[in-house]
Structure formats: structure tokens, C-alpha cells
N, C-alpha and C positions, 0 to 999 in steps of 0.2 A: 552518395546514396542519401536519399531523404526518407526518414522514418516518420510515419504519422502515428499519433497515439491519442488516447483519451484518458482523462483523469477519472478514476473510479470514484463514485459517490453512491452511497446507499440509496439516495432518492432517485438516482438515475440507473440503478443496477439493471433493471429489466431491459431498458433501451440499449444499454451498453452491450449486454449479452446478445440481444437481438441482432445488433449490427457489428458484432466483434469480428466477423470475417472481412470487414471493410477497413480495419486498422491493423497496423503492424505491431503495436505494443500497448500496454496499459500502465499508466502511472498511478502509484498508490501513495497516499499520505498516511504513513503508519499510525499517526496519532488518531486517525478516524476509527481505528480498530481497538483502541484502549479505553477501558473504563475502570477507574480505581486500580490501575496498574495490572489489570487482567485483560487478556485478549478476548474480545467479543466477536460476535457474528461468525461463528464457525461455519455455517452453511455458505456464507459469502466467500469465505476463504477456500472452501472446497470447490466452489464454482470457478473462482479465479484460477486455482491450481489446474483445473481441468481444461481451461482455454488453450493451454499449451503456447500461450503468447509470452513474449518477454515481459517481465514485470519490472518496472523501474520505481525505486523507492525515493521519495522526496520528503525527508524528515524536516519538520518545521520548528521543533522545540528542543533541539539538542544543545543549543547555545554554542555551537562551533563558530568561531570567528568573532565572539563577543568577549567582553571582560569577565563574564560569569564563568564559574567553573563548569566543566563538562558534567552533564547529568548522567551519571553512570547507570543508575537504575533505568532511566529512560532508554539509554543505549542497549541495555540488556533486554528490555522489552522489544525493541526493534529487531534485535538479533533473533529472539524467539519467534517473532512473526515471520521473518525471512526464512527461518528453518521450516516453518509450517507450509510455506509456499514453495 
């Protein structure tokens, strides 16, 4: 099975939703939703939730697989965002 998806980006949001019926899934970079450790863009989160599409999270700042310690606050923020979606 081949799944096609699009990466959500605020600058492309209108086009993404316009053509969401043409894709199987949406990839999210959770860091795009954080500002000063608070979740932003609540309207976008609501719209994404309402697509009923599978949402894939691609965290880019957790430091998994590096020598740096796990960023536990960052992980908590990601979990909070996932809970909202």
C-alpha cells in the first residue's frame, strides 16, 4: 500500500485544506505549533482535527539519537499537541 501525504505548513494551509481530499495523510512538525513552550494556532489545530485524515508527527528537536539528553519539556509539549489532535 502506498500512502501519499503532505507536510502541513501555516503558509500553505489554505491550499492544503483545499486539496485535502487528494491525499491520504498529513505530516506535522510539532515544533511549528510551539512558541515559548505554549501551543499556538488553535484554529489550525481545530481544522486539522476536522480533516479526519491520519496525522503523522515528525519531531525535529527532541534530540533522540544524539548525545544530548532527552528534552523532556519538549516531549511533554509534543504529547499535549497530540492530545489536542
